[in-house]
Every structure is written in structure tokens, then in C-alpha cells.
Backbone as CSV, one residue per row, in Angstrom:
resi,resn,N_x,N_y,N_z,CA_x,CA_y,CA_z,C_x,C_y,C_z
1,UNK,25.414,1.453,-9.700,25.136,-0.255,-9.735,23.531,-0.523,-9.292
2,UNK,23.345,-0.674,-10.611,21.651,-0.779,-10.103,20.765,-2.642,-10.604
3,UNK,20.208,-2.351,-9.439,19.890,-4.342,-9.602,18.732,-4.261,-10.257
4,UNK,18.409,-5.702,-10.701,17.067,-6.124,-11.155,15.800,-6.653,-10.394
5,UNK,14.793,-6.334,-10.720,13.530,-7.308,-9.878,13.932,-8.686,-9.644
6,UNK,13.782,-8.694,-8.452,14.100,-10.471,-8.235,13.074,-11.022,-8.329
7,UNK,11.598,-10.748,-8.963,10.778,-11.286,-9.273,11.183,-12.215,-10.688
8,UNK,10.545,-13.668,-10.742,11.255,-13.907,-11.707,10.566,-14.175,-13.108
9,UNK,11.710,-13.627,-14.061,11.812,-13.789,-15.276,11.415,-11.841,-15.643
10,UNK,11.103,-11.187,-14.810,11.348,-9.712,-14.877,12.779,-9.086,-15.032
11,UNK,13.088,-7.807,-15.839,14.232,-7.920,-16.447,14.453,-5.646,-15.443
12,UNK,13.254,-5.805,-15.211,13.212,-4.229,-15.217,14.384,-3.693,-13.649
13,UNK,14.764,-2.749,-13.754,15.647,-1.955,-12.809,14.659,-1.849,-11.419
14,UNK,15.466,-2.013,-10.351,15.152,-1.794,-9.494,15.333,0.008,-8.685
15,UNK,13.973,0.816,-8.647,14.804,2.010,-8.093,15.363,2.126,-6.788
16,UNK,16.138,3.547,-6.730,16.634,3.165,-5.272,15.513,3.533,-3.805
17,UNK,14.881,4.234,-4.647,13.211,4.074,-3.360,12.784,2.825,-3.102
18,UNK,12.949,2.141,-3.479,12.276,0.339,-3.597,13.609,-0.538,-3.494
19,UNK,14.895,-0.209,-2.980,15.885,-1.426,-3.083,15.497,-2.053,-1.870
20,UNK,15.280,-1.940,-0.762,15.062,-2.353,0.349,13.879,-3.832,-0.203
21,UNK,13.063,-3.348,-0.942,11.911,-4.184,-1.249,12.415,-5.358,-2.426
22,UNK,13.450,-4.555,-3.162,14.389,-5.270,-4.495,13.040,-5.625,-5.258
23,UNK,12.354,-4.959,-5.606,10.935,-4.824,-7.020,10.879,-3.708,-7.499
24,UNK,10.837,-3.870,-8.954,10.194,-2.998,-10.055,9.217,-2.215,-9.537
25,UNK,9.027,-0.963,-10.155,7.546,0.043,-9.668,6.543,-1.206,-10.042
26,UNK,6.472,-1.588,-10.971,5.309,-2.524,-11.459,5.136,-3.285,-10.353
27,UNK,5.811,-4.558,-9.781,5.818,-5.278,-9.230,5.270,-4.606,-7.732
28,UNK,5.538,-3.718,-7.188,5.799,-2.913,-5.974,3.663,-2.636,-5.941
29,UNK,3.932,-2.150,-6.995,2.292,-1.809,-7.104,1.323,-2.788,-7.204
30,UNK,1.805,-3.918,-7.920,0.801,-5.012,-7.683,0.660,-5.610,-6.528
31,UNK,2.104,-6.065,-5.945,1.657,-6.031,-4.338,0.958,-5.525,-3.701
32,UNK,1.220,-4.050,-3.731,0.529,-3.256,-2.946,-1.259,-3.555,-3.063
33,UNK,-1.533,-3.427,-4.318,-2.607,-3.793,-4.643,-3.786,-5.083,-3.986
34,UNK,-2.661,-5.768,-4.501,-2.887,-7.340,-3.834,-3.319,-7.402,-2.418
35,UNK,-2.083,-6.690,-1.550,-2.131,-6.571,0.107,-3.156,-5.622,0.408
36,UNK,-4.104,-4.702,-0.411,-4.986,-3.750,0.092,-6.470,-4.296,-0.318
37,UNK,-6.043,-5.325,-1.251,-7.487,-5.878,-1.178,-7.746,-7.086,-0.394
38,UNK,-6.199,-7.880,0.650,-6.962,-8.243,1.676,-7.145,-8.207,2.430
39,UNK,-6.491,-6.855,2.992,-6.811,-5.638,3.955,-8.498,-5.427,4.213
40,UNK,-8.732,-4.946,2.896,-9.785,-4.531,2.919,-11.156,-5.811,2.958
41,UNK,-10.860,-6.760,2.968,-11.970,-8.069,2.707,-11.805,-7.918,4.622
42,UNK,-10.403,-8.182,5.135,-10.242,-8.379,6.181,-10.769,-7.079,7.808
43,UNK,-11.245,-5.805,6.845,-11.467,-5.152,7.814,-13.245,-4.521,7.405
44,UNK,-13.969,-5.297,6.270,-14.894,-5.019,5.527,-16.085,-5.045,7.018
45,UNK,-15.970,-6.005,7.976,-17.097,-6.195,8.806,-16.748,-5.620,10.159
46,UNK,-15.674,-4.734,9.967,-14.801,-3.987,11.470,-15.046,-5.088,12.930
47,UNK,-14.467,-6.542,12.628,-13.838,-7.419,13.528,-12.011,-6.988,13.509
48,UNK,-11.563,-6.445,12.698,-10.277,-6.544,13.093,-10.285,-5.647,14.208
49,UNK,-8.838,-6.179,15.017,-8.851,-5.992,16.794,-7.616,-4.507,16.451
50,UNK,-7.915,-3.832,17.529,-7.227,-2.375,17.483,-5.459,-2.936,17.054
51,UNK,-4.991,-3.583,17.513,-3.587,-4.097,16.795,-3.506,-4.021,15.973
52,UNK,-4.709,-4.801,14.888,-4.262,-5.076,13.432,-4.730,-3.805,12.838
53,UNK,-5.757,-2.990,13.098,-5.711,-1.716,12.646,-4.646,-0.542,13.106
54,UNK,-3.854,-0.857,13.726,-2.388,-0.068,13.642,-1.888,-0.499,13.144
55,UNK,-1.224,-1.663,12.762,-0.685,-2.576,11.509,-1.610,-2.118,10.123
56,UNK,-2.140,-2.260,10.075,-2.555,-1.365,8.757,-2.893,-0.494,8.526
57,UNK,-2.714,0.489,9.187,-2.447,2.073,9.231,-0.908,2.096,8.977
58,UNK,0.093,1.316,9.426,1.081,1.631,9.676,2.032,1.140,7.817
59,UNK,0.994,-0.084,7.593,1.214,-0.277,6.211,0.833,0.543,5.142
60,UNK,0.151,1.146,5.571,-0.466,2.682,4.667,0.292,3.297,4.787
61,UNK,0.889,3.826,5.742,1.553,4.851,5.749,3.103,4.759,5.540
62,UNK,3.860,3.690,5.535,5.561,3.453,4.683,5.093,2.899,3.675
63,UNK,4.536,2.084,3.227,3.852,2.050,1.184,3.214,3.150,0.882
64,UNK,2.972,4.021,1.369,2.273,5.419,0.593,3.650,6.784,0.460
65,UNK,4.568,6.351,1.516,5.685,7.046,1.410,6.685,6.901,0.438
66,UNK,6.998,4.731,0.428,7.692,4.523,-0.800,7.381,4.819,-1.858
67,UNK,6.095,4.829,-2.121,5.620,4.800,-3.602,5.714,6.562,-3.716
68,UNK,5.182,7.731,-2.795,5.469,8.890,-3.390,7.526,9.499,-3.632
69,UNK,7.839,8.602,-2.897,9.266,8.938,-3.178,9.935,7.886,-4.646
70,UNK,8.938,7.113,-5.227,9.443,6.611,-6.581,8.595,7.428,-7.427
71,UNK,7.733,7.743,-6.957,6.540,8.748,-8.089,7.670,9.871,-8.394
72,UNK,8.251,10.683,-7.177,8.446,11.723,-7.208,10.186,11.961,-7.224
73,UNK,10.400,10.752,-8.149,12.166,10.859,-7.923,12.579,11.416,-8.856
74,UNK,12.047,11.527,-10.265,12.217,12.243,-11.137,13.027,10.812,-12.205
75,UNK,12.315,9.594,-11.975,12.685,8.665,-13.179,11.887,8.790,-13.970
76,UNK,11.933,8.370,-15.302,10.938,8.721,-16.499,10.174,7.261,-16.000
77,UNK,8.913,7.966,-15.928,7.321,6.543,-15.920,6.688,6.898,-17.189
78,UNK,6.729,5.723,-17.734,5.489,5.264,-19.388,4.250,6.058,-18.755
79,UNK,3.138,6.668,-19.442,1.920,7.154,-18.825,1.201,5.910,-18.387
80,UNK,1.369,4.767,-18.753,0.907,3.445,-17.990,0.910,3.332,-16.687
81,UNK,2.836,3.560,-16.269,3.069,3.069,-14.937,2.640,4.724,-13.907
82,UNK,2.491,5.716,-14.752,2.126,6.610,-13.888,0.587,6.619,-13.561
83,UNK,-0.170,5.683,-14.635,-1.655,5.697,-14.218,-1.594,4.416,-13.109
84,UNK,-0.597,3.452,-13.008,-0.617,2.409,-12.059,-0.237,2.565,-10.841
85,UNK,0.658,4.057,-10.681,0.819,4.540,-9.830,-0.245,5.337,-8.862
86,UNK,-0.983,5.801,-9.574,-1.943,6.874,-9.277,-3.119,6.151,-8.655
87,UNK,-3.189,4.754,-9.289,-4.400,3.802,-9.139,-3.888,3.433,-7.411
88,UNK,-2.897,3.038,-7.398,-2.517,2.410,-6.323,-2.676,3.536,-5.382
89,UNK,-1.991,4.465,-5.407,-2.026,5.519,-4.438,-3.900,5.731,-3.739
90,UNK,-5.055,5.742,-5.174,-6.391,5.869,-4.499,-6.752,4.240,-3.913
91,UNK,-6.162,3.273,-4.144,-6.152,2.263,-3.604,-6.014,2.126,-1.852
92,UNK,-4.878,2.752,-1.896,-4.179,2.750,-0.298,-5.193,4.101,0.297
93,UNK,-5.539,4.845,-0.394,-6.600,6.194,0.622,-7.934,5.365,0.685
94,UNK,-8.410,4.307,-0.355,-9.846,3.741,0.229,-9.783,2.655,1.093
95,UNK,-8.346,2.187,1.408,-8.364,1.347,2.398,-8.398,1.909,3.783
96,UNK,-7.333,3.363,3.613,-7.551,4.003,4.728,-9.084,4.164,4.907
97,UNK,-9.872,4.795,4.131,-11.123,5.445,4.310,-12.488,3.918,4.779
98,UNK,-12.005,2.646,4.412,-12.697,1.402,4.382,-12.405,1.335,6.382
99,UNK,-11.221,1.481,6.689,-10.605,1.013,7.767,-11.519,2.308,8.635
100,UNK,-11.339,3.100,8.729,-12.444,4.331,9.239,-13.746,4.181,9.335
101,UNK,-14.174,3.413,8.423,-15.542,3.244,8.176,-15.535,2.167,9.034
102,UNK,-15.284,1.187,8.617,-14.822,0.118,9.814,-15.121,0.256,11.258
103,UNK,-14.315,1.277,11.799,-13.904,1.676,13.457,-15.394,2.632,13.588
104,UNK,-16.004,3.052,13.058,-16.920,3.961,13.377,-18.234,2.967,13.321
105,UNK,-18.519,2.174,12.864,-19.105,0.916,13.204,-19.152,-0.275,14.445
106,UNK,-17.776,-0.165,14.742,-17.729,-1.002,15.960,-17.999,-0.089,17.261
107,UNK,-18.718,-0.732,17.911,-19.228,0.099,19.186,-18.219,0.424,20.378
108,UNK,-18.100,1.617,20.978,-16.960,2.328,21.480,-16.305,1.294,22.507
109,UNK,-17.340,0.705,23.033,-16.957,-0.539,24.820,-15.756,-1.245,23.786
110,UNK,-16.425,-1.862,22.519,-15.789,-3.006,21.891,-14.460,-2.762,21.540
111,UNK,-14.116,-1.359,20.794,-13.016,-1.119,19.921,-11.902,-0.729,20.975
112,UNK,-11.814,-0.607,21.989,-11.089,0.159,22.993,-10.686,1.346,22.437
113,UNK,-11.304,2.286,21.417,-10.898,3.683,21.298,-12.205,4.676,21.300
114,UNK,-11.520,5.505,21.916,-11.918,6.686,22.110,-12.312,7.680,21.589
115,UNK,-13.661,8.477,21.606,-13.808,9.345,20.264,-14.246,10.345,21.112
């Protein structure tokens, strides 16, 4: 028994890997892209506290795993959807890279991270 996406007006099915989120692949990737853009802006200056950096890392890991499960689940994906999934992976990777760069710019004494 498959559920449909909970986004108003969307009639796409929710894959098993996204049952917890209750959204289709398209809306999942759009949501991830928007969240990553917000977090990139937040971390761009390197002012994000260590707790927030950990939360962002957990976000990247959790959603990257969910996206990987969807992409490798055997569902038939259109070429456009495959491109969107790959683009979203790249967005997650770029967020991780931005987070790493921002933490490198922060003086060691202020971040609480020892290198």
C-alpha cells in the first residue's frame, strides 16, 4: 500500500525510503536544496557555533543516506529525476565542503575544535 506525497496538489507516490518524510522524490530533493542553501548562508562567515556545525553534519549524513537509499532502491527514475538526485548529492557535498572551509577560517581557540 503506497502513500502519496503530502504536498498539496502532488499526486506522486512516496518511495519506501522516504515514508518517514511522507514526500515524493522531487519534493524531497527540492526541500534538501532549500535547506542546504540556508545552511550555506549560515556557515559562510564561519560564525556557526560548534553545536550547530554538528547539527549540520548530522543533517548531511542523514539526508545523504536517505537520498542514497532512494537512488539505489531499484525504482524507475526518469532521466530528469536522476539528474535532480545527482545535483542534490552535489549540493550536500558542497555544503560539507563549505562547513569544512568555514571551520578552517575560525581561530582554534574560538571554535573549541583542536586540530
